[in-house]
TORMI-867104 format. One record per residue (C-alpha): residue in three letters; residue number from 1; x, y, z negated. Coordinates in steps of 0.5 Angstrom, whole numbers. Each point is the difference from the previous one (the first is absolute). Layout:
BEGIN
+-------+-------+-------+-------+-------+
! tilum ! votor !     X !     Y !     Z !
+-------+-------+-------+-------+-------+
!   Ala !   NUM !     X !     Y !     Z !
...
+-------+-------+-------+-------+-------+
% end
This chain:
BEGIN
+-------+-------+-------+-------+-------+
! tilum ! votor !     X !     Y !     Z !
+-------+-------+-------+-------+-------+
!   Unk !     1 !    -2 !    55 !  -110 !
!   Unk !     2 !    -4 !    -5 !     2 !
!   Unk !     3 !     3 !    -5 !     4 !
!   Unk !     4 !    -3 !    -6 !     4 !
!   Unk !     5 !     5 !    -5 !     3 !
!   Unk !     6 !    -3 !    -5 !     5 !
!   Unk !     7 !     3 !    -6 !     3 !
!   Unk !     8 !    -2 !    -5 !     6 !
!   Unk !     9 !     2 !    -4 !     6 !
!   Unk !    10 !    -3 !    -5 !     4 !
!   Unk !    11 !    -8 !     2 !     0 !
!   Unk !    12 !     2 !     7 !    -3 !
!   Unk !    13 !    -1 !     5 !     5 !
!   Unk !    14 !    -8 !    -2 !     1 !
!   Unk !    15 !    -1 !     0 !    -7 !
!   Unk !    16 !     4 !     7 !    -1 !
!   Unk !    17 !    -5 !     3 !     5 !
!   Unk !    18 !    -6 !    -3 !    -3 !
!   Unk !    19 !     2 !     3 !    -7 !
!   Unk !    20 !     2 !     7 !     2 !
!   Unk !    21 !    -6 !     1 !     5 !
!   Unk !    22 !    -3 !     6 !    -3 !
!   Unk !    23 !     4 !     1 !    -5 !
!   Unk !    24 !     1 !     8 !    -2 !
!   Unk !    25 !     6 !     4 !    -2 !
!   Unk !    26 !     1 !    -3 !    -7 !
!   Unk !    27 !     4 !     3 !    -6 !
!   Unk !    28 !     6 !    -6 !     1 !
!   Unk !    29 !     5 !    -2 !     4 !
!   Unk !    30 !     0 !    -6 !     4 !
!   Unk !    31 !     5 !    -4 !     3 !
!   Unk !    32 !    -1 !    -6 !     4 !
!   Unk !    33 !     5 !    -5 !     2 !
!   Unk !    34 !    -2 !    -4 !     5 !
!   Unk !    35 !     5 !    -5 !     3 !
!   Unk !    36 !     0 !     2 !     8 !
!   Unk !    37 !     6 !     2 !     5 !
!   Unk !    38 !     2 !     7 !     0 !
!   Unk !    39 !    -3 !     0 !     7 !
!   Unk !    40 !    -7 !    -1 !    -3 !
!   Unk !    41 !     0 !     5 !    -6 !
!   Unk !    42 !    -2 !     6 !     4 !
!   Unk !    43 !    -6 !    -3 !     3 !
!   Unk !    44 !    -2 !    -3 !    -7 !
!   Unk !    45 !     0 !     7 !    -3 !
!   Unk !    46 !    -4 !     3 !     6 !
!   Unk !    47 !    -5 !    -5 !    -1 !
!   Unk !    48 !     0 !     1 !    -8 !
!   Unk !    49 !    -1 !     8 !     2 !
!   Unk !    50 !    -6 !    -1 !     4 !
!   Unk !    51 !    -3 !    -4 !    -6 !
!   Unk !    52 !     1 !     5 !    -6 !
!   Unk !    53 !     1 !     7 !    -1 !
!   Unk !    54 !     6 !    -1 !    -4 !
!   Unk !    55 !     6 !     3 !     3 !
!   Unk !    56 !     4 !    -7 !     3 !
!   Unk !    57 !     7 !     1 !     0 !
!   Unk !    58 !     6 !    -5 !     3 !
!   Unk !    59 !     6 !     3 !    -5 !
!   Unk !    60 !     6 !     2 !     3 !
!   Unk !    61 !     4 !     0 !    -7 !
!   Unk !    62 !     0 !     5 !    -5 !
!   Unk !    63 !    -7 !     2 !     0 !
!   Unk !    64 !    -3 !     1 !    -7 !
!   Unk !    65 !    -7 !    -3 !    -1 !
!   Unk !    66 !    -6 !     4 !    -1 !
!   Unk !    67 !    -7 !    -2 !    -2 !
!   Unk !    68 !    -5 !     0 !     6 !
!   Unk !    69 !     6 !    -4 !     4 !
!   Unk !    70 !     0 !    -7 !     3 !
!   Unk !    71 !     7 !    -2 !     2 !
!   Unk !    72 !     2 !    -6 !     4 !
!   Unk !    73 !     6 !    -3 !    -1 !
!   Unk !    74 !     4 !     0 !     7 !
!   Unk !    75 !     1 !    -7 !     3 !
!   Unk !    76 !     7 !    -3 !    -1 !
!   Unk !    77 !     2 !     5 !    -6 !
!   Unk !    78 !    -1 !    -1 !    -8 !
!   Unk !    79 !    -4 !     6 !    -3 !
!   Unk !    80 !     3 !     1 !    -7 !
!   Unk !    81 !    -3 !     6 !    -4 !
!   Unk !    82 !     5 !     4 !    -4 !
!   Unk !    83 !    -2 !     3 !    -7 !
!   Unk !    84 !    -7 !    -3 !     2 !
!   Unk !    85 !    -1 !     6 !     5 !
!   Unk !    86 !     5 !     0 !     6 !
!   Unk !    87 !     0 !    -5 !     6 !
!   Unk !    88 !     7 !    -3 !     1 !
!   Unk !    89 !     0 !    -5 !     6 !
!   Unk !    90 !     5 !    -5 !     0 !
!   Unk !    91 !     3 !    -5 !     6 !
!   Unk !    92 !     3 !    -5 !    -6 !
!   Unk !    93 !    -1 !    -7 !     1 !
!   Unk !    94 !    -7 !    -3 !     1 !
!   Unk !    95 !    -4 !    -2 !    -7 !
!   Unk !    96 !    -4 !    -7 !     1 !
!   Unk !    97 !     2 !     0 !     7 !
!   Unk !    98 !    -3 !     7 !     1 !
!   Unk !    99 !     1 !     7 !     1 !
!   Unk !   100 !    -4 !     4 !    -2 !
!   Unk !   101 !    -1 !    -4 !    -7 !
!   Unk !   102 !    -5 !     2 !    -4 !
!   Unk !   103 !     4 !    -3 !    -6 !
!   Unk !   104 !     5 !     5 !     1 !
!   Unk !   105 !    -5 !     6 !     0 !
!   Unk !   106 !    -3 !    -2 !    -6 !
!   Unk !   107 !     6 !    -2 !    -4 !
!   Unk !   108 !     3 !     7 !     2 !
!   Unk !   109 !    -6 !     3 !    -5 !
!   Unk !   110 !     3 !     3 !    -7 !
!   Unk !   111 !    -5 !     0 !    -6 !
!   Unk !   112 !    -2 !     7 !    -1 !
!   Unk !   113 !    -6 !     2 !    -4 !
!   Unk !   114 !    -2 !     5 !     4 !
!   Unk !   115 !    -1 !    -4 !     6 !
!   Unk !   116 !    -6 !    -5 !     1 !
!   Unk !   117 !     2 !    -6 !     4 !
!   Unk !   118 !    -4 !    -5 !     4 !
!   Unk !   119 !     2 !    -6 !     4 !
!   Unk !   120 !    -4 !    -5 !     5 !
!   Unk !   121 !     3 !    -6 !     4 !
!   Unk !   122 !    -5 !    -1 !     6 !
!   Unk !   123 !     0 !    -6 !     5 !
!   Unk !   124 !     7 !    -3 !     3 !
!   Unk !   125 !     5 !    -5 !     0 !
!   Unk !   126 !     6 !    -2 !    -5 !
!   Unk !   127 !     1 !     3 !    -7 !
!   Unk !   128 !     1 !     8 !     1 !
!   Unk !   129 !    -3 !     4 !    -5 !
!   Unk !   130 !     0 !    -5 !    -5 !
!   Unk !   131 !     6 !     2 !    -4 !
!   Unk !   132 !    -2 !     7 !     1 !
!   Unk !   133 !    -7 !     0 !    -2 !
!   Unk !   134 !     3 !    -4 !    -7 !
!   Unk !   135 !     5 !     6 !     0 !
!   Unk !   136 !    -6 !     5 !     0 !
!   Unk !   137 !    -4 !    -3 !    -5 !
!   Unk !   138 !     6 !     0 !    -5 !
!   Unk !   139 !     0 !     7 !     1 !
!   Unk !   140 !    -7 !     1 !    -1 !
!   Unk !   141 !    -3 !     0 !     7 !
!   Unk !   142 !    -7 !    -3 !     1 !
!   Unk !   143 !     1 !    -5 !     5 !
!   Unk !   144 !    -5 !    -4 !     5 !
!   Unk !   145 !     0 !    -5 !     6 !
!   Unk !   146 !    -4 !    -1 !     6 !
!   Unk !   147 !    -5 !    -6 !    -1 !
!   Unk !   148 !     4 !    -6 !     3 !
!   Unk !   149 !    -6 !    -2 !     3 !
!   Unk !   150 !    -1 !     6 !     4 !
!   Unk !   151 !     7 !     0 !     3 !
!   Unk !   152 !     3 !    -2 !     6 !
!   Unk !   153 !     6 !    -3 !    -3 !
!   Unk !   154 !    -1 !    -1 !    -8 !
!   Unk !   155 !     7 !    -1 !    -2 !
!   Unk !   156 !     2 !     7 !    -2 !
!   Unk !   157 !    -6 !     1 !    -5 !
!   Unk !   158 !     1 !    -7 !    -3 !
!   Unk !   159 !     7 !     1 !    -1 !
!   Unk !   160 !    -1 !     7 !    -4 !
!   Unk !   161 !    -6 !    -4 !    -4 !
!   Unk !   162 !     5 !    -5 !    -2 !
!   Unk !   163 !     5 !     5 !    -2 !
!   Unk !   164 !    -4 !     5 !    -4 !
!   Unk !   165 !    -6 !     1 !    -4 !
!   Unk !   166 !    -4 !     3 !     6 !
!   Unk !   167 !    -5 !     6 !    -3 !
!   Unk !   168 !    -5 !    -3 !     6 !
!   Unk !   169 !    -1 !    -4 !     6 !
!   Unk !   170 !    -4 !     5 !     5 !
!   Unk !   171 !    -3 !    -1 !     7 !
!   Unk !   172 !     1 !     5 !     5 !
!   Unk !   173 !    -6 !     4 !    -2 !
!   Unk !   174 !     1 !     0 !    -7 !
!   Unk !   175 !     8 !     2 !     1 !
!   Unk !   176 !    -4 !     6 !     5 !
!   Unk !   177 !    -4 !     2 !    -6 !
!   Unk !   178 !     5 !    -1 !    -5 !
!   Unk !   179 !     5 !     5 !     4 !
!   Unk !   180 !    -7 !     5 !     0 !
!   Unk !   181 !     0 !     0 !    -7 !
!   Unk !   182 !     7 !     3 !    -1 !
!   Unk !   183 !    -3 !     7 !     1 !
+-------+-------+-------+-------+-------+
% end
């Protein structure tokens, strides 16, 4: 299974909408961890579903991830992947002052040669995603950050850049093209 995890905060929704505009169904499972309140999750997911033909899902917990689907972590819940395949939602303590935390999602992955992992950190305030991206790199993932010059707030990608050896720094358009290349 190919799994892509994307983390973002302030400025992230606009970038995510730009990135996924016109993205067809792809042979990978995508998980988006956007810092947002629970009340806005369904509107965010609905807008995404208007831009891509991938199946956009706000999980309730217990779902087994499948290729061709895009999962949006519900606000106020951490999203954990059990055995790299089953979504578990947790209301445990905030991490990096947020819930959902992309660090929680990324560090729930387990090294497995049957899977290809990709991680991307987009615009946002704070350091969420830095530890997670470093962990993903350690288990063999390809990891990327949004070019800080294109971010509304650049501290999340900058923190990730300092935490690990990033494979590439990409503009939103280059991230869109990279995702398309995962066919």
